[in-house]
C-alpha positions in Angstrom: -17.5 -12.5 -4.6 -17.6 -8.7 -5.0 -14.4 -8.6 -2.9 -12.6 -10.9 -5.3 -13.8 -8.9 -8.3 -12.6 -5.6 -6.8 -9.2 -7.1 -5.8 -8.8 -8.5 -9.3 -9.7 -5.1 -10.9 -7.2 -3.5 -8.6 -4.5 -5.9 -9.7 -5.3 -5.2 -13.3 -4.9 -1.5 -12.7 -1.5 -2.1 -11.1 -0.4 -4.1 -14.2 -1.4 -1.1 -16.4 0.4 1.3 -14.1 -2.8 3.0 -13.0 -2.0 3.2 -9.3 -4.5 5.8 -8.3 -7.3 3.6 -9.7 -5.9 0.5 -8.1 -5.8 2.3 -4.7 -9.5 3.1 -5.1 -10.3 -0.6 -5.9 -8.3 -1.9 -2.9 -9.9 0.7 -0.6 -13.3 -0.6 -1.8 -12.1 -4.1 -0.9 -11.2 -3.1 2.6 -14.7 -1.7 3.1 -15.9 -5.2 2.6 -13.1 -7.1 4.4 -10.5 -5.5 6.7 -8.8 -8.9 7.4 -7.2 -9.5 4.1 -3.5 -8.5 4.5 -2.6 -8.8 0.8 -5.0 -5.9 0.0 -3.1 -3.7 2.4 0.3 -4.7 1.0 -1.0 -4.2 -2.6 -2.4 -0.8 -1.7 0.9 0.1 0.0 2.7 -0.8 -3.2 0.5 1.7 -5.1 1.0 4.4 -2.5 4.8 3.9 -2.9 4.5 4.3 -6.6 2.5 7.5 -6.0 5.1 8.8 -3.5 2.5 8.7 -0.7 4.9 7.3 1.8 3.0 8.0 5.0 -0.1 6.1 3.6 2.1 3.2 2.5 3.7 3.1 6.0 0.3 3.1 7.7 -0.9 0.2 5.6 2.2 -1.8 6.3 2.0 -1.1 10.0 -1.6 -2.4 10.0 -0.5 -5.6 8.4 2.4 -6.1 10.7 0.1 -5.7 13.7 -1.9 -8.7 12.4 1.0 -10.7 11.0 4.4 -9.8 12.4 6.2 -12.0 9.9 4.8 -10.5 6.7 7.9 -10.0 4.5 6.1 -7.8 1.9 4.9 -5.5 4.7 8.4 -5.2 6.2 9.9 -4.5 2.9 7.4 -1.9 1.7 7.4 -0.2 5.1 11.2 0.1 4.8 10.7 1.7 1.4 8.1 4.1 2.8 10.4 5.1 5.6 13.2 5.7 3.2 10.9 7.8 1.0 9.9 9.8 4.1 13.5 10.4 5.1 14.5 11.5 1.6 11.5 13.9 1.5 12.4 15.3 4.9 16.0 15.9 3.8 14.8 17.6 0.6 12.5 19.9 2.7 15.3 20.9 5.1 17.7 21.5 2.2 20.5 19.2 3.6 
């Protein structure tokens, strides 16, 4: 029950564009239940919005280890990898 409440609060924060707060709620959810893939993909979405690409990639990798056909995880991992590549290019000045 607490898990559902936290997840719902996280979703509400996403709708308001408060991604940092949503990450905190989703992280609390994962302390209660680490098997819920949607919480990882939701948190990955927030990390992408916050330009925290490595964290987003890790969440997606975790989901794909459990469910190798999760389309959201594939898509968000691709966005995270793209973000990491862009950041790497910007740092090297190419």
